C-alpha positions, 0 to 999 in steps of 0.5 A: 135631181131632188125632184127625181128623188122625190118622185122615186120615193113616191113611186116606190111607195105606190109600187110596193102596193101594186106588188102586194096585190100582184103577189096574189095574182101570181101565187094563184097562177103558179098553183092553178094556172088560172087568173083570179080576176076576183082578186081585185074585188077581194082587195076592195072588200078588205078596204070596207072591212077596215072602214067599218071596223074603225067605225064600230070600234070608234077609232076612225079619228084616232090615228096611231100605230095601234089603229094601223095594226087593228085595221090591218088585222081586220082587213086580212081576216076578212079578205082571207075568209072571202078568198077561202070561200071563193076558192071553195065554192066557185073554183074548186068545183070547176078544177077539172073543167076547161080553162075558159069556164074558170075564166068566165067564173072568175069574171062572174065572181068579180062582178058579183062582188062589185055590184053586191057591194054597191047594194050593201055599202052604197055606191057613193065614195066613203072617206077612209079613216085617218090611220097615221098623221101624215107629217114630214118625218125628214127633209133633205133639201126639197126631198121629203120623207113622209110618215105615210110613205115610210109606213107603206114601204115598211109594212110592205117589206115586212109582208113580203119578208113574211111571205118569203119565210112562209114559202121558203121555210115552212111546211105549207110553203114547201107544199106550195112549191111542190104543187106548183111544180107538179100537183099530181106527183105532190099528191102521190107523195102525201101532199093535200093539194086542196089544203095547199090551194086553199092556203094559197088563196088565204095568203094571197088574199091577206096580202090584198087586204094589207094593200087595201089598208095602205091604199086607204091610208095614202089615198083616203077614198074608197068605193065598190069599184075601187078594185077595177083599175088597181087590179088591172095594174097589179095584174100587169105588174105580175105579167111584167115580172113573170106571172107565177114568179114571186120575185117577178111580181115584186119587181113588176109592181115596183117598176109599175109604180115608178114608171107611173109616177115619172109619167105623171111628173114629167109628161101628163097625168092623162097617160097614167092609166094608159101606161099599164096597158101599153106596158102589157102590150109591149111585154106580150110582144117582146117578152111574153114570159115576163122579166123573170119568167121562164118560157115553157112548151106546153104539150097538147 
């Protein structure tokens, strides 16, 4: 039972990171009805932004709360600017183009970021700065609460609550909800659709930046291809919860993290990555709209 609880804590910590990245996928899909496959590489750029910020400021060996805040801000700013640039120069010109064109462009942007980063940062993995000293905060029998897990969960919850406040309580959040329902009607009512879409990319990319710092803290190794697998898993989490549904992305991310942790603990680590694709196949077969998604009929 104690092992089960320990794996639950680890799974929730990992799942909250998946949820942060999945939110970026689901927000863009909810607004534009497209999958931003470059989102996982925006996450990767966020990790490198934090890495070089720590090196420039000389805080790579100065763990503490202030270091965490500095690296979170630097990663969020870098990811926001990159997400804004991708939307403005890659996706906006193709907004009225066939969906296949946008899909191919998204894959192209993803590959461009990955291999440009290999040239710019080098292909060799780099050790992420120590953000928090990972000691045991509390013990309950064999169950340990580590500072890294508490930090990951705490930052993730704060980020999700902030996102919920933005969407539910602010003017731009109401505009996002209006555009997601019907962009044409929202435009007729005075909503600047371009601004709303840009802000969606900014917010979603910021969440990916937060996720990149948390991953670097928990698994301190980064490289230009680090976004590939975690991006796929976060995408599966978004589909599992119901792509386009905010709460569904959070639920899917948590379920993804928990299931992965229990598979590794009670079966074999060999199946860790295969699990994501198995879940995706089952969801598409038995519930294509996801756990919290709603089925819709599209007129053609």
